[in-house]
C-alpha positions as CSV (number, residue, x, y, z in Angstrom):
1,X,-5.6,3.7,203.8
2,X,-8.0,4.3,206.9
3,X,-11.8,3.8,206.1
4,X,-13.4,7.1,205.0
5,X,-10.0,8.9,204.5
6,X,-9.7,11.2,201.6
7,X,-7.0,9.6,199.1
8,X,-5.9,13.0,198.1
9,X,-4.8,13.9,201.6
10,X,-3.4,10.4,202.4
11,X,-0.9,10.2,199.6
12,X,-3.0,7.3,198.0
13,X,-5.5,7.3,195.1
14,X,-5.1,8.4,191.6
15,X,-3.5,11.9,192.0
16,X,-1.8,13.1,188.9
17,X,1.3,15.4,189.1
18,X,2.0,17.3,185.9
19,X,5.5,18.6,185.4
20,X,5.9,21.6,183.0
21,X,9.4,22.9,182.3
22,X,9.5,26.5,181.9
23,X,9.5,28.0,178.5
24,X,12.3,29.5,176.4
25,X,14.1,32.2,178.4
26,X,16.6,35.0,177.9
27,X,20.3,34.1,178.0
28,X,21.8,34.6,181.5
29,X,23.1,38.0,181.8
30,X,23.9,37.8,185.5
31,X,21.1,37.1,187.7
32,X,19.7,33.6,186.8
33,X,16.6,34.1,188.9
34,X,15.6,37.2,186.9
35,X,15.6,35.6,183.4
36,X,12.5,36.4,181.6
37,X,10.7,34.3,178.9
38,X,11.2,35.0,175.4
39,X,8.3,35.3,172.9
40,X,8.8,31.7,172.1
41,X,8.6,30.8,175.8
42,X,5.5,32.8,176.3
43,X,3.9,30.9,173.3
44,X,5.1,27.5,174.8
45,X,3.5,28.3,178.2
46,X,0.2,29.4,176.6
47,X,0.3,26.3,174.4
48,X,0.8,24.0,177.5
49,X,-2.3,25.5,179.3
50,X,-4.4,25.4,176.1
51,X,-3.3,21.7,175.4
52,X,-4.1,20.6,179.0
53,X,-7.6,22.3,178.7
54,X,-8.4,20.8,175.3
55,X,-7.5,17.4,176.9
56,X,-10.0,18.1,179.6
57,X,-7.2,17.9,182.3
58,X,-8.4,19.2,185.7
59,X,-5.6,21.0,187.7
60,X,-6.4,21.6,191.3
61,X,-3.3,23.6,192.1
62,X,-0.3,24.9,190.5
63,X,3.1,25.4,192.1
64,X,5.9,27.1,190.4
65,X,9.6,27.9,191.0
66,X,9.8,31.5,192.2
67,X,12.3,32.2,189.4
68,X,10.9,34.8,186.9
69,X,10.8,32.5,183.8
70,X,9.1,29.6,185.7
71,X,6.5,31.8,187.5
72,X,5.7,33.5,184.1
73,X,5.3,30.1,182.5
74,X,2.9,29.0,185.2
75,X,0.8,32.2,185.2
76,X,0.4,32.0,181.4
77,X,-0.3,28.2,181.3
78,X,-2.8,28.6,184.1
79,X,-5.0,31.3,182.2
80,X,-6.6,28.4,180.3
81,X,-6.8,26.2,183.3
82,X,-8.7,28.5,185.7
83,X,-6.2,28.2,188.5
84,X,-3.9,30.6,190.1
85,X,-0.1,29.8,190.2
86,X,1.6,29.9,193.5
87,X,5.4,30.3,194.1
88,X,6.9,27.3,195.9
89,X,10.4,27.7,197.2
90,X,10.9,24.0,197.0
91,X,11.0,24.2,193.2
92,X,13.7,27.0,193.1
93,X,16.3,24.6,192.1
94,X,17.7,21.3,193.3
95,X,16.3,18.0,194.3
96,X,12.6,17.8,195.7
97,X,10.0,15.2,196.6
98,X,7.0,15.8,194.3
99,X,4.7,13.7,196.5
100,X,5.6,15.7,199.6
101,X,5.3,19.0,197.9
102,X,1.8,18.1,196.4
103,X,0.2,16.1,199.2
104,X,-3.4,17.1,199.8
105,X,-3.7,19.3,196.8
106,X,-5.3,17.0,194.3
107,X,-4.0,17.0,190.7
108,X,-1.2,19.5,190.7
109,X,0.8,21.3,187.9
110,X,4.6,21.9,188.8
111,X,6.5,24.4,186.9
112,X,10.2,24.4,187.2
113,X,13.6,23.5,185.9
114,X,15.9,20.8,184.5
115,X,17.7,18.8,185.6
116,X,15.4,18.9,188.7
117,X,12.4,17.6,186.9
118,X,14.0,14.6,185.2
119,X,15.7,13.6,188.5
120,X,12.3,13.8,190.3
121,X,10.5,11.8,187.7
122,X,13.2,9.1,187.8
123,X,13.3,8.8,191.6
124,X,9.4,8.6,191.5
125,X,8.9,6.2,188.5
126,X,12.4,4.8,187.5
127,X,11.8,6.3,184.0
128,X,14.8,8.3,182.5
129,X,13.5,11.4,180.7
130,X,14.9,14.8,179.8
131,X,12.3,17.5,179.8
132,X,12.5,20.0,176.8
133,X,11.7,23.6,177.5
134,X,8.0,23.9,177.4
135,X,7.7,20.1,177.7
136,X,5.1,18.3,179.9
137,X,5.1,15.0,181.8
138,X,2.5,13.3,184.0
139,X,3.1,10.9,186.9
140,X,0.2,9.0,188.2
141,X,0.7,6.7,191.3
142,X,4.4,6.3,190.7
143,X,4.1,5.7,187.0
144,X,5.0,8.0,184.1
145,X,2.0,8.2,182.0
146,X,2.7,11.0,179.7
147,X,5.7,12.7,178.2
148,X,4.9,15.4,175.6
149,X,7.4,17.4,173.6
150,X,6.7,21.1,172.9
151,X,5.9,20.5,169.1
152,X,3.3,17.9,170.1
153,X,1.8,20.2,172.8
154,X,1.5,23.0,170.1
155,X,-0.4,20.6,167.9
156,X,-2.9,19.6,170.5
157,X,-3.3,23.3,171.6
158,X,-4.1,24.3,168.0
159,X,-6.4,21.4,167.7
């Protein structure tokens, strides 16, 4: 890295990318992109935000799939984190590069879908994971440093 360069903008340094799979959603009735969160999904989203806040996690940006259930999850989680969720078409569905998507944004919370997240984590870290609805994972400098199931998230959130 060049002397005096900002690690967050060069792709180096201890940047953390958090992955939050959207919460529980309605069964598909036709338009997959329009599926809304259930009451359980809304609770999962709020729990994730509260858990991250209780753990003193600082999020600099939140990028979410533009699908209704993911964007709603991001907005609810971000209430406790003091950031605004932003729709990112790169998270709509399919493979993506987390580092490319988040470069220059600091520590980022991504909100999206399976199997996209588990594949992105495997390509980035080599770890094989399956993200539960409402589950969280964290990758720091190419290493999976956290994988938290919804039940654990709720316990942290309720403190």
